[in-house]
C-alpha positions, 0 to 999 in steps of 0.5 A: 878248728870249729869253723864248720860248727852249726849253732842251734839256739833255743829260746822260750816265750809266754811263761817259764817252765815250758820245757825248753830243756826237754825240747833241747834234749829231744832235738839232741837225741834226734840229731845224734841218731842221725849221725851227728856229734852234739854238744849242749849248753844252758845259759841261765840269766840269774846272778848266781855264779852257779846254782850250787848255793841255791835252795832246791826250792829255788831252782830244783836239784843241782846237777853235777858234771863229770868235771865237777861243775854244779849246774842247772838240772836241764843238763840232766835232761841233756845227758839222759836223753842224748847220752852226752857228757856235759862239762863246765862249758855246758852251763853259764850264768849271768853271774859267771859272765859278769865275774869274768868281765869284772875280773878282766877289768880289774886286771886292766884287760880293757885298756882303760875303756869304759866297760859296757853291756854292749860290747863287753858283756855280750862279747863274753857271752859269745865267747862262752858259746863259741868256746864249745866249737872246740868240743868236737861237735858238729852241732852245738845246741844252746838253751837260753833260760828265762822268757822272752821279754825278761830284763835278765835275759836281754844281754843273752838275746842280744849276743845271739842276735849278733852271732846270727849276723856274724855266723850267717843263717846256715850256721845259726838257727833259732828255735822258739818254744811258746805256749798255746793256752786252752780256755775251757770256758770258751773251748778255744785254743788261743794263739795270741800269746805265742804271736806276742812272744814271737813279736818280742823276739822280732823287736830284739832283732831275732826272727825264729826259724822254727816255732814249737808250740806247747799245747794240751790239745791238738792244734787245728790247721787254722792255728798253724796258718795263723801262727805262720802268718803272724810270726813270720815262720813258714807253715812247715816250721810250725811244730806242735809239742803236745803234752805227753801222758805217759812218759817224757821220753815220748817227746822226741818220738813225737817231734820226729813224726813231725820232721823237726830234726829233718827241718833243722838239718835242712836249715843248716844245709846238712845231709839228713842221714837215716834216723834210727830210734829203734832202741829208744822206741822199744824203751818207750814201749816198756815204759808205757806198758809195764806188764811184769808187776808193780813196785812201790818205792818210798823216797824220804826227803826234805824238799818233797814239795818240789819234785824237781829237787830230786829229779835225777833220783826219780828218773834213775828209779824210773830207768831201773823199773822200765828196764824190767818192765815194772810199774813204778809207784813212788811214795814221796815222804817228808822226812820231818813227818817221820820224826814223831808217830808210828812209821808203819802208816807211812811205809805200809805196802812199800817195797823199798826205801830210798833216802837221798842227799840234802843239806842242813839239819831239818828233817835229819832225824826223820831220815835216820828213822827211815834208815832204822825202820828199813834195817829193822824190818828188812826192807830193801834200802838205798842211801845216797850221800846224806842218806849214807851218812844217816846210815852211819849215824843210825848204826852208831846210835841204835846198834853200837850204843853211841846215843849221842853220835852225829855228824859234825855238820849238825852238831859240832860238840857231838862226842861221837862224830861218825861223820866228819869234815874232810881234811881238805875242807877244813880251811875252806871259807867260800861256800860256792864251788868248793865241795868235793865235786865231780867224778872220783874212783871207787874200789868195790869189795868182792862179794858185796851187793855193789860189786855184784850190781856193777859187775866190775871191781872199780867204778867212777862216780860223781860227788858233791859233799864236804863231810865224810865217814869218820875213819876212826869209827870204821871198826866200831861200825863194822862190829855193828854190822855195817860193812865197808864195801867201797873205798877210794883207791888209797883206802882213805875214804869210805864210799860204800857201806852195806848190811850183808845180813839184809835183803838189800841194804846199800848206801853210797857217798856219791850220787849214782843218779847222775849217771843213769840213762833210760837206755842204760840204767844205773846198776845200783838203781836197777839192782835196788828196784829188782830187790824191792820187787823180788822181796815184795812183802805179802 
């Protein structure tokens, strides 16, 4: 099984954050639209076992898969672009690889031998890649994090070099993403950094089959020829990936125009089939030409200095707006700024307020103030994870009169713990990978905004949390106007709360942003954006 699977490896050079994830996702979309089953994975060279314990400022948001893996945010790009379902096999880190090797050594798995990077670590990396061969995919796309020349990524690149030899050139194709900087002073586009990154790859023993060139300005024919000559890549395999101005969803369309997907299939000796981007191009057109009006959404978070910390939230809002041909304007507000002063200056002209998830006490009071402002001013409101917990705290403090109400996460001595630690979390010591993670079912109440948005009575959504709505306060908060409209099937966990006397006020314990797609916006985000636009304040 899996013997016919093709492997596409995507590496990067010159600098980090070039967009390997967008490129991988775009290629996956194109190959899927040519009729192939695709599986994607990301290999990250950092020593953390997963990004679950990392600050969003370090690595952006933590993306959660259906089966409960805490992963790199690039998996969000994979799922959104290619409409695939990633799994625990989709993200391996150096920490995860080394943990497996060390555990095997402790159990005597190496028969007394000396454990080394080559072959033992590289074998583990190869096993991680080849494990995807049983996913039912025709083509596995593997993105390598980091930059060619990094010490951290060396074992991964060595493993890929070995795989190329073992699998053969028709089953292992290398795509190298590099940068062509434009020097304003001289008005020149420089190819030397790209040449040097390709040279680093050659020194490892890998000659890229395809060279993707990130650039701000159009390339001239001389640039294509020079890169072909000095990087040992055919002229037809040098692809320009120019910055797009309107939407990242333009990238696959631009790559298709240059025949990248056709080129890859030829390298694999696979039939090209017909490419159908009709729906995708229609969506891109709506994104570029939103002619039905403007909607302004305020997102109140604690990591606003790094937009990638809320990448999936922003994308899900975009999906809801694009679907309705609305021009979305997002106002990023630091929660700490709302803890003092007049909130109206921050929310003036805003049509909707969203409070996303997060961890730690910093900014909590600002988020609660945002909830209170939306409630009192009848502004459409959407709370996610911690945002939902802030809704419960606001209802307890400011409506039910429980002034000291709080979450046990932030105040272990609060007399009114409206948010408490889940029972199964009470004896958990390790922080990594131990939260309530992955997809769980939720039953929706008839007549609720959530039920109306979804159009079904039971849904499945992804979670990432330890603390939960305290059932002892259900009746008190219901009397404060907070209706429980979504529960776990056994009714033990509160998943959705609403205010029926409000234009649109919904808060959820789960993370719906992870399941939103540009061609299939998440129902709650679509409904929220629609309500914000419909209720625009004069």
